[in-house]
N, CA, C and O atoms as a GROMACS GRO file, in nm:
protein
  512
    1MET      N    1   0.085  -0.118   0.000
    1MET     CA    2   0.000   0.000   0.000
    1MET      C    3   0.090   0.124   0.000
    1MET      O    4   0.178   0.137   0.085
    2LYS      N    5   0.067   0.212  -0.093
    2LYS     CA    6   0.142   0.337  -0.098
    2LYS      C    7   0.080   0.438  -0.001
    2LYS      O    8  -0.033   0.421   0.045
    3GLU      N    9   0.156   0.543   0.028
    3GLU     CA   10   0.109   0.640   0.128
    3GLU      C   11  -0.024   0.705   0.088
    3GLU      O   12  -0.110   0.728   0.174
    4GLN      N   13  -0.042   0.736  -0.040
    4GLN     CA   14  -0.169   0.796  -0.084
    4GLN      C   15  -0.285   0.698  -0.063
    4GLN      O   16  -0.395   0.739  -0.025
    5GLU      N   17  -0.261   0.571  -0.088
    5GLU     CA   18  -0.364   0.469  -0.066
    5GLU      C   19  -0.397   0.457   0.083
    5GLU      O   20  -0.513   0.440   0.121
    6LEU      N   21  -0.293   0.467   0.167
    6LEU     CA   22  -0.314   0.464   0.311
    6LEU      C   23  -0.399   0.583   0.354
    6LEU      O   24  -0.495   0.567   0.430
    7PHE      N   25  -0.365   0.702   0.306
    7PHE     CA   26  -0.444   0.821   0.336
    7PHE      C   27  -0.590   0.800   0.293
    7PHE      O   28  -0.682   0.826   0.371
    8ASP      N   29  -0.611   0.754   0.170
    8ASP     CA   30  -0.747   0.734   0.117
    8ASP      C   31  -0.824   0.632   0.201
    8ASP      O   32  -0.943   0.651   0.227
    9TRP      N   33  -0.758   0.525   0.244
    9TRP     CA   34  -0.823   0.423   0.326
    9TRP      C   35  -0.864   0.479   0.461
    9TRP      O   36  -0.976   0.457   0.506
   10ILE      N   37  -0.774   0.552   0.526
   10ILE     CA   38  -0.805   0.611   0.657
   10ILE      C   39  -0.922   0.709   0.645
   10ILE      O   40  -1.011   0.712   0.730
   11LYS      N   41  -0.920   0.788   0.539
   11LYS     CA   42  -1.029   0.885   0.518
   11LYS      C   43  -1.162   0.813   0.494
   11LYS      O   44  -1.265   0.855   0.545
   12ALA      N   45  -1.160   0.706   0.417
   12ALA     CA   46  -1.283   0.633   0.385
   12ALA      C   47  -1.340   0.558   0.505
   12ALA      O   48  -1.462   0.549   0.520
   13TYR      N   49  -1.253   0.503   0.590
   13TYR     CA   50  -1.301   0.414   0.695
   13TYR      C   51  -1.291   0.466   0.838
   13TYR      O   52  -1.347   0.406   0.929
   14HIS      N   53  -1.221   0.578   0.858
   14HIS     CA   54  -1.203   0.625   0.995
   14HIS      C   55  -1.233   0.773   1.016
   14HIS      O   56  -1.308   0.809   1.107
   15PHE      N   57  -1.175   0.859   0.935
   15PHE     CA   58  -1.186   1.003   0.958
   15PHE      C   59  -1.227   1.074   0.829
   15PHE      O   60  -1.143   1.110   0.746
   16LYS      N   61  -1.358   1.094   0.814
   16LYS     CA   62  -1.412   1.153   0.690
   16LYS      C   63  -1.357   1.293   0.662
   16LYS      O   64  -1.351   1.335   0.546
   17ASP      N   65  -1.316   1.365   0.768
   17ASP     CA   66  -1.267   1.502   0.749
   17ASP      C   67  -1.114   1.508   0.737
   17ASP      O   68  -1.056   1.616   0.748
   18LEU      N   69  -1.049   1.394   0.715
   18LEU     CA   70  -0.904   1.391   0.706
   18LEU      C   71  -0.855   1.482   0.593
   18LEU      O   72  -0.905   1.477   0.481
   19GLU      N   73  -0.757   1.565   0.626
   19GLU     CA   74  -0.701   1.660   0.528
   19GLU      C   75  -0.551   1.638   0.518
   19GLU      O   76  -0.483   1.617   0.618
   20ARG      N   77  -0.500   1.644   0.396
   20ARG     CA   78  -0.356   1.635   0.371
   20ARG      C   79  -0.288   1.762   0.420
   20ARG      O   80  -0.350   1.868   0.426
   21SER      N   81  -0.159   1.751   0.455
   21SER     CA   82  -0.082   1.870   0.488
   21SER      C   83  -0.072   1.957   0.363
   21SER      O   84  -0.070   1.904   0.252
   22PRO      N   85  -0.066   2.088   0.380
   22PRO     CA   86  -0.064   2.176   0.263
   22PRO      C   87   0.058   2.158   0.173
   22PRO      O   88   0.048   2.173   0.051
   23ASN      N   89   0.173   2.125   0.232
   23ASN     CA   90   0.296   2.111   0.154
   23ASN      C   91   0.359   1.975   0.178
   23ASN      O   92   0.347   1.918   0.287
   24GLU      N   93   0.426   1.923   0.078
   24GLU     CA   94   0.488   1.791   0.085
   24GLU      C   95   0.588   1.778   0.200
   24GLU      O   96   0.601   1.670   0.258
   25TYR      N   97   0.659   1.886   0.232
   25TYR     CA   98   0.764   1.880   0.333
   25TYR      C   99   0.726   1.950   0.463
   25TYR      O  100   0.810   2.014   0.526
   26ASP      N  101   0.600   1.940   0.505
   26ASP     CA  102   0.551   2.006   0.626
   26ASP      C  103   0.595   1.939   0.756
   26ASP      O  104   0.587   2.003   0.861
   27GLY      N  105   0.640   1.816   0.753
   27GLY     CA  106   0.678   1.747   0.876
   27GLY      C  107   0.566   1.661   0.932
   27GLY      O  108   0.585   1.591   1.032
   28PHE      N  109   0.450   1.665   0.869
   28PHE     CA  110   0.338   1.577   0.903
   28PHE      C  111   0.264   1.549   0.775
   28PHE      O  112   0.287   1.617   0.675
   29ASP      N  113   0.176   1.452   0.775
   29ASP     CA  114   0.108   1.415   0.651
   29ASP      C  115  -0.038   1.457   0.645
   29ASP      O  116  -0.087   1.494   0.539
   30CYS      N  117  -0.107   1.452   0.759
   30CYS     CA  118  -0.249   1.485   0.755
   30CYS      C  119  -0.301   1.512   0.896
   30CYS      O  120  -0.232   1.490   0.995
   31MET      N  121  -0.425   1.561   0.900
   31MET     CA  122  -0.489   1.585   1.030
   31MET      C  123  -0.640   1.575   1.016
   31MET      O  124  -0.696   1.591   0.908
   32THR      N  125  -0.702   1.548   1.128
   32THR     CA  126  -0.848   1.552   1.136
   32THR      C  127  -0.884   1.647   1.250
   32THR      O  128  -0.848   1.624   1.365
   33LYS      N  129  -0.953   1.752   1.217
   33LYS     CA  130  -0.992   1.850   1.318
   33LYS      C  131  -1.102   1.795   1.408
   33LYS      O  132  -1.106   1.826   1.528
   34GLU      N  133  -1.193   1.715   1.352
   34GLU     CA  134  -1.302   1.658   1.431
   34GLU      C  135  -1.248   1.572   1.546
   34GLU      O  136  -1.297   1.580   1.658
   35PHE      N  137  -1.147   1.489   1.516
   35PHE     CA  138  -1.091   1.400   1.618
   35PHE      C  139  -0.964   1.456   1.681
   35PHE      O  140  -0.904   1.392   1.768
   36LYS      N  141  -0.923   1.574   1.637
   36LYS     CA  142  -0.805   1.644   1.690
   36LYS      C  143  -0.678   1.560   1.681
   36LYS      O  144  -0.601   1.552   1.777
   37LEU      N  145  -0.657   1.497   1.564
   37LEU     CA  146  -0.539   1.415   1.543
   37LEU      C  147  -0.446   1.479   1.442
   37LEU      O  148  -0.488   1.523   1.335
   38PHE      N  149  -0.319   1.483   1.476
   38PHE     CA  150  -0.210   1.535   1.394
   38PHE      C  151  -0.125   1.413   1.358
   38PHE      O  152  -0.063   1.353   1.446
   39ILE      N  153  -0.122   1.375   1.230
   39ILE     CA  154  -0.080   1.240   1.191
   39ILE      C  155   0.038   1.237   1.095
   39ILE      O  156   0.047   1.317   1.001
   40GLU      N  157   0.128   1.144   1.120
   40GLU     CA  158   0.236   1.108   1.028
   40GLU      C  159   0.203   0.970   0.974
   40GLU      O  160   0.169   0.880   1.051
   41LEU      N  161   0.213   0.951   0.843
   41LEU     CA  162   0.186   0.823   0.778
   41LEU      C  163   0.316   0.762   0.725
   41LEU      O  164   0.405   0.833   0.679
   42LYS      N  165   0.325   0.630   0.732
   42LYS     CA  166   0.436   0.558   0.672
   42LYS      C  167   0.382   0.431   0.610
   42LYS      O  168   0.298   0.363   0.668
   43SER      N  169   0.432   0.399   0.491
   43SER     CA  170   0.395   0.275   0.424
   43SER      C  171   0.521   0.190   0.410
   43SER      O  172   0.622   0.237   0.356
   44ARG      N  173   0.515   0.069   0.457
   44ARG     CA  174   0.628  -0.024   0.453
   44ARG      C  175   0.595  -0.139   0.358
   44ARG      O  176   0.484  -0.191   0.359
   45ASN      N  177   0.692  -0.176   0.276
   45ASN     CA  178   0.673  -0.289   0.184
   45ASN      C  179   0.696  -0.424   0.252
   45ASN      O  180   0.659  -0.528   0.200
   46THR      N  181   0.758  -0.419   0.370
   46THR     CA  182   0.790  -0.540   0.446
   46THR      C  183   0.730  -0.523   0.585
   46THR      O  184   0.728  -0.413   0.640
   47HIS      N  185   0.680  -0.633   0.642
   47HIS     CA  186   0.629  -0.627   0.779
   47HIS      C  187   0.743  -0.646   0.877
   47HIS      O  188   0.826  -0.736   0.862
   48TYR      N  189   0.748  -0.561   0.978
   48TYR     CA  190   0.843  -0.573   1.087
   48TYR      C  191   0.763  -0.575   1.216
   48TYR      O  192   0.657  -0.513   1.225
   49ASP      N  193   0.813  -0.646   1.316
   49ASP     CA  194   0.746  -0.648   1.447
   49ASP      C  195   0.767  -0.519   1.524
   49ASP      O  196   0.694  -0.489   1.618
   50THR      N  197   0.867  -0.442   1.482
   50THR     CA  198   0.891  -0.309   1.539
   50THR      C  199   0.904  -0.210   1.425
   50THR      O  200   0.957  -0.242   1.319
   51LEU      N  201   0.856  -0.089   1.448
   51LEU     CA  202   0.857   0.014   1.345
   51LEU      C  203   0.940   0.133   1.392
   51LEU      O  204   0.919   0.185   1.502
   52LEU      N  205   1.033   0.174   1.309
   52LEU     CA  206   1.126   0.281   1.342
   52LEU      C  207   1.058   0.418   1.343
   52LEU      O  208   0.976   0.449   1.257
   53LEU      N  209   1.094   0.498   1.442
   53LEU     CA  210   1.047   0.636   1.451
   53LEU      C  211   1.165   0.722   1.496
   53LEU      O  212   1.227   0.695   1.599
   54GLU      N  213   1.196   0.824   1.418
   54GLU     CA  214   1.306   0.914   1.453
   54GLU      C  215   1.263   1.009   1.564
   54GLU      O  216   1.148   1.055   1.568
   55LYS      N  217   1.355   1.037   1.654
   55LYS     CA  218   1.328   1.128   1.766
   55LYS      C  219   1.291   1.267   1.715
   55LYS      O  220   1.202   1.332   1.769
   56LYS      N  221   1.360   1.311   1.612
   56LYS     CA  222   1.331   1.442   1.553
   56LYS      C  223   1.184   1.449   1.508
   56LYS      O  224   1.117   1.550   1.531
   57LYS      N  225   1.135   1.344   1.446
   57LYS     CA  226   0.996   1.338   1.399
   57LYS      C  227   0.901   1.330   1.518
   57LYS      O  228   0.799   1.400   1.521
   58TYR      N  229   0.933   1.246   1.616
   58TYR     CA  230   0.852   1.232   1.737
   58TYR      C  231   0.837   1.366   1.807
   58TYR      O  232   0.726   1.408   1.841
   59ASP      N  233   0.949   1.434   1.829
   59ASP     CA  234   0.946   1.564   1.898
   59ASP      C  235   0.860   1.664   1.822
   59ASP      O  236   0.780   1.736   1.881
   60PHE      N  237   0.878   1.670   1.690
   60PHE     CA  238   0.799   1.764   1.609
   60PHE      C  239   0.650   1.733   1.620
   60PHE      O  240   0.570   1.824   1.643
   61LEU      N  241   0.613   1.607   1.603
   61LEU     CA  242   0.472   1.570   1.607
   61LEU      C  243   0.409   1.600   1.743
   61LEU      O  244   0.301   1.660   1.750
   62VAL      N  245   0.476   1.560   1.850
   62VAL     CA  246   0.422   1.579   1.985
   62VAL      C  247   0.414   1.728   2.019
   62VAL      O  248   0.311   1.774   2.070
   63ASP      N  249   0.518   1.802   1.992
   63ASP     CA  250   0.520   1.945   2.025
   63ASP      C  251   0.419   2.024   1.942
   63ASP      O  252   0.347   2.109   1.996
   64THR      N  253   0.413   1.998   1.812
   64THR     CA  254   0.321   2.072   1.726
   64THR      C  255   0.176   2.037   1.758
   64THR      O  256   0.090   2.125   1.762
   65ALA      N  257   0.149   1.909   1.781
   65ALA     CA  258   0.013   1.868   1.817
   65ALA      C  259  -0.030   1.939   1.945
   65ALA      O  260  -0.143   1.989   1.954
   66LYS      N  261   0.058   1.944   2.044
   66LYS     CA  262   0.026   2.011   2.170
   66LYS      C  263  -0.005   2.159   2.146
   66LYS      O  264  -0.102   2.212   2.200
   67ASP      N  265   0.078   2.225   2.065
   67ASP     CA  266   0.057   2.367   2.034
   67ASP      C  267  -0.078   2.391   1.965
   67ASP      O  268  -0.139   2.496   1.983
   68LEU      N  269  -0.123   2.293   1.887
   68LEU     CA  270  -0.250   2.304   1.814
   68LEU      C  271  -0.369   2.253   1.893
   68LEU      O  272  -0.483   2.260   1.846
   69GLY      N  273  -0.345   2.202   2.014
   69GLY     CA  274  -0.454   2.144   2.093
   69GLY      C  275  -0.501   2.012   2.036
   69GLY      O  276  -0.619   1.978   2.045
   70MET      N  277  -0.406   1.937   1.976
   70MET     CA  278  -0.439   1.810   1.912
   70MET      C  279  -0.357   1.698   1.975
   70MET      O  280  -0.280   1.720   2.068
   71TYR      N  281  -0.375   1.577   1.921
   71TYR     CA  282  -0.302   1.459   1.965
   71TYR      C  283  -0.218   1.407   1.848
   71TYR      O  284  -0.266   1.401   1.735
   72ALA      N  285  -0.093   1.370   1.876
   72ALA     CA  286  -0.004   1.319   1.773
   72ALA      C  287  -0.026   1.169   1.752
   72ALA      O  288  -0.038   1.093   1.848
   73TRP      N  289  -0.031   1.129   1.625
   73TRP     CA  290  -0.043   0.988   1.590
   73TRP      C  291   0.056   0.953   1.482
   73TRP      O  292   0.089   1.036   1.396
   74TYR      N  293   0.103   0.830   1.486
   74TYR     CA  294   0.195   0.774   1.387
   74TYR      C  295   0.127   0.649   1.334
   74TYR      O  296   0.107   0.554   1.408
   75ILE      N  297   0.092   0.648   1.205
   75ILE     CA  298   0.019   0.536   1.146
   75ILE      C  299   0.105   0.473   1.037
   75ILE      O  300   0.150   0.540   0.945
   76ASN      N  301   0.126   0.342   1.049
   76ASN     CA  302   0.208   0.265   0.956
   76ASN      C  303   0.126   0.156   0.890
   76ASN      O  304   0.047   0.088   0.956
   77SER      N  305   0.146   0.139   0.760
   77SER     CA  306   0.089   0.023   0.693
   77SER      C  307   0.204  -0.073   0.660
   77SER      O  308   0.313  -0.030   0.621
   78THR      N  309   0.177  -0.201   0.677
   78THR     CA  310   0.270  -0.307   0.638
   78THR      C  311   0.186  -0.414   0.568
   78THR      O  312   0.063  -0.406   0.572
   79PRO      N  313   0.248  -0.511   0.504
   79PRO     CA  314   0.169  -0.619   0.442
   79PRO      C  315   0.081  -0.695   0.543
   79PRO      O  316  -0.013  -0.763   0.503
   80ALA      N  317   0.112  -0.685   0.672
   80ALA     CA  318   0.034  -0.757   0.773
   80ALA      C  319  -0.078  -0.673   0.834
   80ALA      O  320  -0.157  -0.725   0.913
   81GLY      N  321  -0.086  -0.544   0.800
   81GLY     CA  322  -0.192  -0.461   0.855
   81GLY      C  323  -0.154  -0.316   0.866
   81GLY      O  324  -0.048  -0.273   0.822
   82ILE      N  325  -0.244  -0.240   0.927
   82ILE     CA  326  -0.224  -0.097   0.951
   82ILE      C  327  -0.226  -0.076   1.102
   82ILE      O  328  -0.320  -0.118   1.170
   83TYR      N  329  -0.123  -0.010   1.152
   83TYR     CA  330  -0.104   0.007   1.296
   83TYR      C  331  -0.092   0.154   1.331
   83TYR      O  332  -0.018   0.228   1.267
   84GLY      N  333  -0.166   0.197   1.433
   84GLY     CA  334  -0.163   0.335   1.478
   84GLY      C  335  -0.104   0.344   1.618
   84GLY      O  336  -0.127   0.257   1.702
   85PHE      N  337  -0.027   0.450   1.641
   85PHE     CA  338   0.036   0.472   1.770
   85PHE      C  339   0.008   0.614   1.818
   85PHE      O  340   0.038   0.710   1.748
   86ALA      N  341  -0.049   0.626   1.936
   86ALA     CA  342  -0.068   0.757   1.998
   86ALA      C  343   0.067   0.798   2.056
   86ALA      O  344   0.126   0.724   2.135
   87LEU      N  345   0.114   0.914   2.017
   87LEU     CA  346   0.243   0.965   2.067
   87LEU      C  347   0.217   1.071   2.171
   87LEU      O  348   0.143   1.167   2.147
   88ARG      N  349   0.278   1.054   2.287
   88ARG     CA  350   0.261   1.149   2.396
   88ARG      C  351   0.397   1.182   2.456
   88ARG      O  352   0.490   1.102   2.444
   89PRO      N  353   0.410   1.298   2.519
   89PRO     CA  354   0.539   1.333   2.580
   89PRO      C  355   0.579   1.240   2.694
   89PRO      O  356   0.698   1.228   2.725
   90ASP      N  357   0.482   1.174   2.758
   90ASP     CA  358   0.513   1.090   2.872
   90ASP      C  359   0.540   0.944   2.836
   90ASP      O  360   0.555   0.860   2.926
   91LEU      N  361   0.547   0.911   2.708
   91LEU     CA  362   0.578   0.774   2.669
   91LEU      C  363   0.720   0.739   2.712
   91LEU      O  364   0.812   0.820   2.697
   92GLU      N  365   0.737   0.622   2.765
   92GLU     CA  366   0.871   0.577   2.803
   92GLU      C  367   0.929   0.497   2.686
   92GLU      O  368   0.909   0.376   2.675
   93LEU      N  369   1.000   0.568   2.601
   93LEU     CA  370   1.058   0.507   2.482
   93LEU      C  371   1.209   0.493   2.500
   93LEU      O  372   1.273   0.576   2.564
   94LYS      N  373   1.264   0.387   2.444
   94LYS     CA  374   1.408   0.365   2.449
   94LYS      C  375   1.467   0.423   2.319
   94LYS      O  376   1.439   0.374   2.210
   95TRP      N  377   1.549   0.525   2.334
   95TRP     CA  378   1.611   0.591   2.219
   95TRP      C  379   1.752   0.537   2.200
   95TRP      O  380   1.823   0.511   2.297
   96GLU      N  381   1.791   0.520   2.074
   96GLU     CA  382   1.926   0.472   2.043
   96GLU      C  383   1.977   0.538   1.916
   96GLU      O  384   1.900   0.587   1.833
   97GLU      N  385   2.108   0.538   1.902
   97GLU     CA  386   2.172   0.596   1.784
   97GLU      C  387   2.189   0.488   1.678
   97GLU      O  388   2.234   0.377   1.708
   98LYS      N  389   2.151   0.519   1.554
   98LYS     CA  390   2.165   0.425   1.442
   98LYS      C  391   2.224   0.499   1.322
   98LYS      O  392   2.195   0.616   1.299
   99TRP      N  393   2.308   0.429   1.247
   99TRP     CA  394   2.367   0.480   1.123
   99TRP      C  395   2.269   0.448   1.011
   99TRP      O  396   2.255   0.333   0.972
  100LEU      N  397   2.199   0.552   0.960
  100LEU     CA  398   2.090   0.532   0.864
  100LEU      C  399   2.103   0.626   0.745
  100LEU      O  400   2.176   0.725   0.751
  101PRO      N  401   2.032   0.595   0.637
  101PRO     CA  402   2.031   0.688   0.524
  101PRO      C  403   1.985   0.827   0.570
  101PRO      O  404   1.894   0.839   0.652
  102SER      N  405   2.048   0.931   0.517
  102SER     CA  406   2.013   1.066   0.560
  102SER      C  407   1.876   1.109   0.511
  102SER      O  408   1.811   1.193   0.573
  103THR      N  409   1.830   1.052   0.400
  103THR     CA  410   1.695   1.080   0.349
  103THR      C  411   1.634   0.951   0.299
  103THR      O  412   1.701   0.848   0.289
  104THR      N  413   1.506   0.956   0.267
  104THR     CA  414   1.439   0.839   0.211
  104THR      C  415   1.446   0.839   0.058
  104THR      O  416   1.388   0.751  -0.006
  105GLU      N  417   1.515   0.936   0.001
  105GLU     CA  418   1.532   0.941  -0.144
  105GLU      C  419   1.635   0.837  -0.184
  105GLU      O  420   1.748   0.838  -0.134
  106PHE      N  421   1.598   0.747  -0.274
  106PHE     CA  422   1.685   0.636  -0.310
  106PHE      C  423   1.812   0.680  -0.382
  106PHE      O  424   1.913   0.611  -0.373
  107VAL      N  425   1.809   0.793  -0.452
  107VAL     CA  426   1.928   0.838  -0.524
  107VAL      C  427   2.035   0.894  -0.429
  107VAL      O  428   2.153   0.895  -0.462
  108ASN      N  429   1.993   0.939  -0.312
  108ASN     CA  430   2.087   0.992  -0.213
  108ASN      C  431   2.136   0.876  -0.126
  108ASN      O  432   2.060   0.822  -0.046
  109LYS      N  433   2.263   0.840  -0.142
  109LYS     CA  434   2.319   0.724  -0.070
  109LYS      C  435   2.390   0.763   0.059
  109LYS      O  436   2.445   0.676   0.127
  110SER      N  437   2.391   0.892   0.095
  110SER     CA  438   2.464   0.934   0.215
  110SER      C  439   2.393   0.885   0.340
  110SER      O  440   2.272   0.865   0.342
  111LYS      N  441   2.474   0.865   0.447
  111LYS     CA  442   2.420   0.818   0.574
  111LYS      C  443   2.461   0.912   0.686
  111LYS      O  444   2.554   0.992   0.672
  112MET      N  445   2.390   0.901   0.796
  112MET     CA  446   2.420   0.982   0.914
  112MET      C  447   2.368   0.911   1.038
  112MET      O  448   2.287   0.819   1.028
  113THR      N  449   2.413   0.955   1.154
  113THR     CA  450   2.364   0.899   1.279
  113THR      C  451   2.233   0.967   1.314
  113THR      O  452   2.223   1.090   1.312
  114LYS      N  453   2.132   0.886   1.346
  114LYS     CA  454   2.001   0.939   1.386
  114LYS      C  455   1.960   0.875   1.518
  114LYS      O  456   1.992   0.759   1.545
  115THR      N  457   1.890   0.952   1.599
  115THR     CA  458   1.834   0.900   1.723
  115THR      C  459   1.695   0.846   1.691
  115THR      O  460   1.609   0.918   1.640
  116VAL      N  461   1.674   0.718   1.722
  116VAL     CA  462   1.549   0.651   1.685
  116VAL      C  463   1.498   0.563   1.799
  116VAL      O  464   1.571   0.532   1.893
  117THR      N  465   1.373   0.525   1.788
  117THR     CA  466   1.314   0.424   1.875
  117THR      C  467   1.242   0.325   1.784
  117THR      O  468   1.218   0.352   1.667
  118PHE      N  469   1.208   0.211   1.841
  118PHE     CA  470   1.135   0.109   1.767
  118PHE      C  471   1.004   0.080   1.842
  118PHE      O  472   1.006   0.034   1.956
  119LEU      N  473   0.892   0.108   1.776
  119LEU     CA  474   0.760   0.086   1.834
  119LEU      C  475   0.716  -0.057   1.802
  119LEU      O  476   0.719  -0.098   1.686
  120LYS      N  477   0.674  -0.131   1.902
  120LYS     CA  478   0.627  -0.267   1.881
  120LYS      C  479   0.486  -0.262   1.822
  120LYS      O  480   0.398  -0.195   1.876
  121VAL      N  481   0.465  -0.334   1.712
  121VAL     CA  482   0.331  -0.333   1.651
  121VAL      C  483   0.226  -0.383   1.749
  121VAL      O  484   0.110  -0.341   1.743
  122GLU      N  485   0.265  -0.474   1.839
  122GLU     CA  486   0.168  -0.526   1.937
  122GLU      C  487   0.122  -0.419   2.035
  122GLU      O  488   0.018  -0.435   2.099
  123ASP      N  489   0.198  -0.309   2.047
  123ASP     CA  490   0.158  -0.198   2.135
  123ASP      C  491   0.071  -0.095   2.064
  123ASP      O  492   0.016  -0.005   2.127
  124GLY      N  493   0.058  -0.108   1.932
  124GLY     CA  494  -0.023  -0.015   1.856
  124GLY      C  495  -0.168  -0.060   1.848
  124GLY      O  496  -0.205  -0.166   1.896
  125VAL      N  497  -0.247   0.025   1.786
  125VAL     CA  498  -0.388  -0.006   1.760
  125VAL      C  499  -0.394  -0.061   1.617
  125VAL      O  500  -0.356   0.008   1.522
  126LYS      N  501  -0.441  -0.185   1.602
  126LYS     CA  502  -0.450  -0.242   1.467
  126LYS      C  503  -0.577  -0.189   1.400
  126LYS      O  504  -0.688  -0.220   1.442
  127LEU      N  505  -0.558  -0.110   1.296
  127LEU     CA  506  -0.671  -0.050   1.225
  127LEU      C  507  -0.724  -0.141   1.114
  127LEU      O  508  -0.840  -0.130   1.074
  128LEU      N  509  -0.638  -0.230   1.064
  128LEU     CA  510  -0.678  -0.324   0.959
  128LEU      C  511  -0.588  -0.445   0.966
  128LEU      O  512  -0.603  -0.538   0.887
   0.00000   0.00000   0.00000
């Protein structure tokens, strides 16, 4: 499932008022004002029991959602299902340094150290 398909599915089955972020590089993907959710979407071609989340992204989502009076969510699709995670400042997450690609653009092969955590799919809400 591609990210646009994930967005379309969530809008059709969960949040009718779901709106895309105005710009491609806004730092979030969509929001629903009715449910007060500020959402990042990820589509994975492979299922993993844990899903990577960068600290930089987590901080942005949690801080911006709070400023907007909303709740931060991270929603991932994998071949095994769609999993949602409520992100809060009080979550006890284990952060670690990993040597990862600097961007998700396949032509850019550079790497850098990033602070990340791994969310267990079993701790998320299975949406599909």
